C-alpha positions as CSV (number, residue, x, y, z in Angstrom):
1,X,120.7,70.5,93.0
2,X,122.0,69.9,96.5
3,X,120.0,70.5,99.7
4,X,121.1,73.9,100.3
5,X,122.4,75.1,97.0
6,X,119.3,77.5,96.7
7,X,120.4,79.4,99.5
8,X,124.1,79.5,98.7
9,X,124.8,82.9,97.2
10,X,128.1,81.6,95.7
11,X,126.0,79.0,93.8
12,X,123.0,81.2,93.0
13,X,124.9,84.1,91.9
14,X,125.5,82.2,88.7
15,X,122.0,81.5,87.9
16,X,119.8,83.6,85.6
17,X,116.3,85.0,86.6
18,X,114.3,82.0,85.2
19,X,116.3,79.6,87.1
20,X,116.2,81.7,90.3
21,X,112.4,81.8,90.1
22,X,112.0,78.0,90.1
23,X,115.0,77.1,92.5
24,X,116.2,80.2,94.4
25,X,116.0,80.0,97.9
26,X,115.0,76.4,98.1
27,X,116.3,74.3,101.1
28,X,115.4,70.5,101.2
29,X,115.0,68.7,104.5
30,X,116.6,65.3,105.0
31,X,113.6,63.7,103.1
32,X,114.9,65.1,99.9
33,X,111.5,66.5,98.7
34,X,111.5,68.3,95.1
35,X,108.8,70.7,96.0
36,X,109.4,73.0,98.9
37,X,108.1,71.8,102.3
38,X,105.3,73.7,104.2
39,X,106.4,73.9,107.9
40,X,103.1,74.5,109.8
41,X,104.6,75.2,113.3
42,X,104.4,78.1,115.6
43,X,107.5,77.2,117.6
44,X,110.5,75.0,117.8
45,X,112.1,72.8,120.3
46,X,115.7,72.6,121.4
47,X,118.1,69.7,122.5
48,X,119.0,71.6,125.7
49,X,118.4,74.7,127.5
50,X,121.8,76.1,126.4
51,X,120.9,75.8,122.7
52,X,117.8,77.8,123.4
53,X,119.7,80.5,125.2
54,X,122.3,80.6,122.3
55,X,119.6,81.0,119.6
56,X,118.1,83.9,121.5
57,X,121.4,85.5,122.0
58,X,122.2,85.1,118.2
59,X,125.1,82.8,118.9
60,X,123.7,79.8,117.3
61,X,121.9,79.5,113.9
62,X,118.5,78.0,114.1
63,X,114.6,78.9,114.5
64,X,113.1,80.2,117.6
65,X,109.6,81.2,117.0
66,X,107.5,81.5,113.6
67,X,106.9,85.1,114.1
68,X,110.5,85.6,113.6
69,X,111.5,82.6,111.5
70,X,109.8,79.9,109.5
71,X,111.7,77.6,106.9
72,X,109.1,77.9,104.3
73,X,108.9,81.7,104.8
74,X,112.6,81.8,104.8
75,X,112.7,80.1,101.4
76,X,110.4,82.6,99.9
77,X,112.4,85.5,101.4
78,X,115.6,84.2,99.7
79,X,113.9,83.7,96.4
80,X,112.5,87.2,96.2
81,X,115.7,88.7,97.2
82,X,117.7,86.8,94.6
83,X,115.0,87.9,91.8
84,X,115.2,91.5,93.2
85,X,118.9,91.5,93.3
86,X,118.6,92.5,97.0
87,X,121.0,91.4,99.9
88,X,118.1,90.6,102.0
89,X,114.3,90.3,102.2
90,X,111.5,90.2,104.8
91,X,107.9,89.0,104.1
92,X,104.8,90.2,105.6
93,X,101.2,89.0,106.0
94,X,99.9,91.6,103.3
95,X,101.1,94.2,100.9
96,X,100.0,97.1,103.1
97,X,101.8,95.4,106.1
98,X,105.0,95.6,104.0
99,X,104.4,99.4,103.1
100,X,103.5,100.3,106.7
101,X,106.7,98.4,108.0
102,X,109.0,99.8,105.3
103,X,108.1,103.4,106.5
104,X,107.6,103.2,110.1
105,X,110.7,101.1,110.9
106,X,112.9,104.1,109.8
107,X,110.7,107.2,110.9
108,X,110.1,108.8,114.1
109,X,108.4,112.0,115.4
110,X,109.8,115.1,113.7
111,X,110.9,113.4,110.5
112,X,109.4,114.3,107.0
113,X,108.5,112.3,104.0
114,X,108.1,113.2,100.3
115,X,105.7,110.9,98.7
116,X,104.3,110.5,95.0
117,X,100.7,111.9,95.0
118,X,99.5,109.2,92.7
119,X,99.2,106.2,94.7
120,X,97.2,103.2,95.9
121,X,94.4,104.5,98.3
122,X,95.7,102.8,101.4
123,X,99.3,104.1,100.7
124,X,98.0,107.6,100.5
125,X,96.2,107.0,103.8
126,X,99.5,106.1,105.3
127,X,101.1,109.2,104.1
128,X,98.2,111.5,104.7
129,X,96.6,110.2,107.8
130,X,98.8,107.6,109.8
131,X,102.2,109.3,109.5
132,X,100.9,112.7,111.0
133,X,99.4,110.8,113.9
134,X,103.0,109.9,115.0
135,X,104.3,113.5,114.4
136,X,105.7,112.6,111.1
137,X,105.3,115.3,108.4
138,X,104.5,114.5,104.8
139,X,104.5,116.3,101.5
140,X,102.8,114.8,98.2
141,X,104.3,115.8,94.9
142,X,103.8,115.0,91.3
143,X,106.2,112.2,91.0
144,X,106.5,112.5,87.3
145,X,108.7,115.4,88.0
146,X,112.0,114.7,89.8
147,X,112.3,118.2,90.4
148,X,109.1,118.2,92.5
149,X,111.1,115.8,94.9
150,X,114.0,118.0,95.0
151,X,112.0,121.2,95.7
152,X,110.2,119.4,98.7
153,X,113.2,118.3,100.4
154,X,113.5,119.8,104.0
155,X,116.4,119.4,106.5
156,X,114.2,116.7,108.3
157,X,113.4,114.7,105.2
158,X,114.2,111.1,105.8
159,X,112.3,109.2,103.0
160,X,111.1,109.4,99.4
161,X,108.1,107.1,98.9
162,X,106.5,106.3,95.5
163,X,105.1,103.9,93.1
164,X,106.1,103.3,89.5
165,X,103.9,102.7,87.6
166,X,101.3,104.3,90.0
167,X,98.2,102.8,90.9
168,X,95.7,103.5,89.2
169,X,96.8,106.5,86.9
170,X,100.0,104.7,85.6
171,X,102.2,107.6,86.3
172,X,105.8,106.6,85.6
173,X,108.6,107.9,87.9
174,X,112.0,108.4,86.7
175,X,113.9,106.0,89.1
176,X,117.5,107.0,88.4
177,X,116.7,110.6,88.7
178,X,114.7,110.4,91.9
179,X,116.8,107.9,93.6
180,X,119.9,109.9,92.7
181,X,118.4,113.0,94.3
182,X,117.7,110.8,97.4
183,X,121.3,109.3,97.6
184,X,122.8,112.9,97.2
185,X,120.9,114.1,100.3
186,X,121.1,111.0,102.6
187,X,117.4,110.2,102.1
188,X,116.1,106.7,101.9
189,X,114.2,105.8,98.7
190,X,111.3,103.4,99.2
191,X,109.8,102.1,95.9
192,X,106.5,100.3,95.7
193,X,107.3,97.9,92.8
194,X,104.0,95.9,93.0
195,X,102.8,96.9,89.4
196,X,105.9,95.7,87.8
197,X,107.6,92.9,90.0
198,X,111.3,92.1,89.7
199,X,110.4,90.2,86.5
200,X,109.9,93.7,84.6
201,X,111.6,96.2,86.8
202,X,114.4,96.2,89.4
203,X,114.6,99.5,91.3
204,X,117.7,98.6,93.1
205,X,119.5,98.8,89.7
206,X,118.4,102.5,89.5
207,X,119.7,103.4,92.9
208,X,116.7,102.7,95.1
209,X,117.5,101.7,98.7
210,X,114.3,99.8,99.6
211,X,111.7,97.9,97.4
212,X,108.3,97.0,98.8
213,X,105.6,94.7,97.4
214,X,102.3,93.4,97.7
215,X,103.0,89.9,96.7
216,X,99.3,89.2,96.7
217,X,99.4,90.5,93.1
218,X,101.6,89.2,90.4
219,X,103.9,87.1,92.5
220,X,101.1,84.8,93.6
221,X,99.3,85.9,90.6
222,X,96.2,83.6,90.8
223,X,94.1,85.4,93.4
224,X,94.8,82.9,96.3
225,X,96.6,84.5,99.1
226,X,97.8,87.7,100.7
227,X,101.4,88.6,101.2
228,X,103.9,91.4,101.2
229,X,107.7,91.8,101.0
230,X,110.4,94.4,101.6
231,X,113.8,94.1,100.2
232,X,116.9,96.0,100.8
233,X,120.5,95.7,102.0
234,X,121.5,93.3,104.6
235,X,122.1,96.2,107.2
236,X,118.6,97.8,106.5
237,X,116.7,94.6,106.7
238,X,118.6,93.1,109.8
239,X,119.0,96.5,111.8
240,X,116.2,98.5,110.8
241,X,113.4,96.5,109.5
242,X,113.7,93.4,111.5
243,X,113.3,94.9,115.0
244,X,110.2,96.4,114.0
245,X,108.7,93.3,112.5
246,X,110.0,91.2,115.3
247,X,108.1,93.3,117.9
248,X,105.0,94.3,115.9
249,X,104.3,90.9,114.3
250,X,103.0,91.4,110.6
251,X,104.1,87.7,110.1
252,X,103.2,85.9,106.8
253,X,101.9,82.4,107.3
254,X,103.9,79.3,106.2
255,X,101.1,78.1,103.8
256,X,100.7,81.6,102.1
257,X,104.5,81.6,101.7
258,X,104.4,78.2,99.9
259,X,101.7,79.5,97.6
260,X,103.8,82.5,96.5
261,X,106.7,80.2,96.1
262,X,104.7,78.4,93.6
263,X,103.6,81.4,91.9
264,X,107.0,82.8,91.4
265,X,107.9,79.6,89.4
266,X,105.6,81.0,86.7
267,X,105.9,84.7,87.2
268,X,108.2,85.5,84.2
269,X,105.9,83.6,81.8
270,X,102.7,84.9,83.1
271,X,103.6,88.7,83.3
272,X,105.3,88.7,79.8
273,X,102.1,87.2,78.2
274,X,99.8,89.4,80.3
275,X,101.9,92.4,79.2
276,X,101.4,91.4,75.7
277,X,97.8,90.9,75.9
278,X,97.4,94.3,77.8
279,X,99.1,96.0,74.8
280,X,96.6,94.4,72.4
281,X,93.7,95.3,74.4
282,X,95.1,98.9,75.1
283,X,95.5,99.1,71.2
284,X,91.9,98.3,70.8
285,X,90.7,100.6,73.4
286,X,92.8,103.7,72.1
287,X,90.4,104.5,69.5
288,X,87.1,103.9,71.5
289,X,87.5,105.7,74.7
290,X,88.1,109.3,75.4
291,X,91.4,108.7,77.3
292,X,93.6,105.8,77.9
293,X,96.7,105.7,80.4
294,X,98.7,102.9,79.2
295,X,102.7,103.3,79.5
296,X,103.0,100.3,76.9
297,X,101.4,102.6,74.1
298,X,103.3,105.2,72.4
299,X,100.5,107.6,73.1
300,X,101.4,107.7,76.7
301,X,103.6,110.7,77.6
302,X,106.1,108.7,79.5
303,X,106.3,105.8,77.1
304,X,109.9,106.2,76.4
305,X,110.7,106.2,80.0
306,X,108.7,103.3,80.9
307,X,110.5,101.2,78.1
308,X,113.9,102.5,79.3
309,X,113.5,101.2,82.8
310,X,111.0,98.2,82.3
311,X,111.1,94.9,80.5
312,X,107.5,95.1,79.5
313,X,104.9,97.5,81.1
314,X,102.7,94.8,82.8
315,X,99.1,93.8,82.7
316,X,97.4,96.8,84.4
317,X,96.5,100.0,82.7
318,X,93.5,102.8,83.1
319,X,91.2,104.4,80.7
320,X,88.5,107.1,81.3
321,X,84.9,107.4,80.2
322,X,82.6,110.3,80.7
323,X,81.5,110.0,84.4
324,X,80.8,107.4,87.2
325,X,77.3,106.5,85.8
326,X,78.8,105.5,82.4
327,X,81.7,103.6,84.2
328,X,79.4,101.7,86.3
329,X,77.3,100.9,83.2
330,X,80.2,99.6,81.5
331,X,81.3,97.4,84.3
332,X,77.7,95.9,84.6
333,X,77.7,95.3,80.8
334,X,80.8,93.1,80.9
335,X,80.2,89.3,80.4
336,X,83.7,87.9,80.6
337,X,85.9,90.3,82.6
338,X,85.1,90.3,86.3
339,X,84.2,93.3,88.5
340,X,86.9,93.2,91.1
341,X,89.2,95.6,92.9
342,X,92.2,93.2,92.9
343,X,95.0,93.1,90.5
344,X,97.8,90.9,89.3
345,X,95.5,88.1,88.7
346,X,95.7,85.6,85.8
347,X,92.0,86.6,85.2
348,X,91.0,89.9,83.9
349,X,89.5,92.2,86.3
350,X,88.2,95.7,86.1
351,X,87.2,98.2,88.9
352,X,86.1,101.7,89.2
353,X,88.9,103.2,91.6
354,X,86.9,106.2,92.9
355,X,84.3,103.9,94.4
356,X,86.6,101.1,95.6
357,X,90.3,101.2,95.9
358,X,90.3,104.9,96.5
359,X,87.0,105.4,98.1
360,X,88.7,106.3,101.5
361,X,90.7,109.0,99.9
362,X,89.3,112.5,99.8
363,X,87.7,113.9,96.9
364,X,90.4,116.7,96.7
365,X,93.2,114.0,97.0
366,X,91.5,111.9,94.1
367,X,91.3,115.0,91.9
368,X,95.0,116.0,92.7
369,X,96.2,112.5,91.7
370,X,94.0,112.0,88.6
371,X,91.4,109.6,89.7
372,X,88.4,111.1,88.1
373,X,84.7,109.7,88.3
374,X,85.0,108.2,84.9
375,X,88.4,106.3,85.4
376,X,88.5,102.6,85.0
377,X,91.3,100.3,85.9
378,X,91.8,97.2,84.0
379,X,94.1,94.2,85.0
380,X,94.5,92.1,81.8
381,X,94.8,88.3,82.3
382,X,95.8,85.2,80.5
383,X,92.6,84.8,78.4
384,X,92.7,85.1,74.7
385,X,93.0,88.8,74.0
386,X,90.4,88.6,71.4
387,X,87.9,87.3,73.7
388,X,88.7,90.3,75.9
389,X,88.5,92.6,73.2
390,X,85.0,91.1,72.1
391,X,83.6,91.4,75.6
392,X,85.0,95.1,75.9
393,X,83.6,95.8,72.5
394,X,80.0,94.8,73.4
395,X,80.1,96.5,76.7
396,X,81.3,99.9,75.1
397,X,78.4,99.7,72.6
398,X,75.9,99.2,75.2
399,X,77.1,102.5,76.9
400,X,77.4,104.3,73.7
401,X,81.0,104.1,72.8
C-alpha cells in the first residue's frame, strides 16, 4: 500500500469492508510505519508566517491546532466514513459529545425535534431537558411506528432523532420508512447506530442523513477508551457540524483515536461472533425468564424487520424478571459475567438499567419507554457461550427461575 492510498477515495472505493476496516484512512509518514502513528501534539509549526495565514484562511492544506485537526484522529475519521459509506466524519471525545453535537449544530430556538422515546438515558436527557433550555421543542414517540413520526411533525420540525436497536428495550425502527418521511418533508434524520455499528447496519443506505456513534462501544470493543463519531455528507460535516465542534471543542485525543483504529481492525470478526453468542444465550434464556427482548430471536415482534436491515442483531439484548429485588439478586449471583453499565465490550456485562443507565430518567419516562424495574440488559462477549449459559443457569436457579 502506498503512503496515502488509504485516504484516496479513487483507490478505497474498490476495497471491501474487511479491507477498509484494516487499511482505510491510513496515511503513513516518511518513516513508512506499518501501524498508524500516534501524533501526540497540541499544535503545529509553520515554515513562514505566510503559511500560517494561508492555512487559517483555508488556502493551504495542513494542520493548525489539534482541537481542529490531528493526523491520527484524521485517519480514524477517514476509516469510519469509509466503513459507513459516508462522505465525511468527525470524531468526538465521547459518544454523548457526538449525540449532542449532531443535534445542537443544526438546531436553534424555535425549532422542533421528534425523537424515539426508547433511548439511552443521557439521550433522553438531551431531548427532554437540554433542548428545551435553548427554546427547542421536542416530542417523543413510539419509534416502532413510522406513522407516529409523521403525526408528530410540525411546521418547525427540523430533526428526527432515534436509535435502532434502542437502548435498552431493543425496539427496532424501520429506517427506510422513517427516513423517507423525513426526506419528503425536508427534515434531517439523525440515527444513533451504536448498537449495530456499520459492520451490521448502515443507516445511510436506508435514507438517513446523519449517523452518530458512541465509538466507545463496539468500535473500540475492549473497554479501553471513550470516543464518539458523527457521519454524514461533506456539506453537513464541513458547513454545519465543523463550525460547532471547532468552537466548542469536544475533541478526541490522538491516543484514543489510535486505540479505536486498532479496534476497528477486528470489529467485523468480533461483532459477528458476539452476535452468534448472543443468539445462543438468548435461546437458552427464552424458556427461563418471563420475557426476553432479543431481535435475533423469532419471538421478537420486529424480528423480520431487524433481519431485513441488519446483517446480524449484535451482542446486546434485554430480558425481564419479576422486579428490582429479583434483578439485583440475579446480578449478585453471577460468577463469570460482570456487573457493568458498559456495552460493546469483548467481555460479557450485565446491568439493571432502571438503577444505572436510566437512573436519571424520570419514572414516568422509564415506564413510557418500557424500562421496567425487572429489566436487565446483557452484553454478550467473546467467551464460550456455554460458559455464559452455565453462569446464567446457576444464577437463575438461585433466584427461583
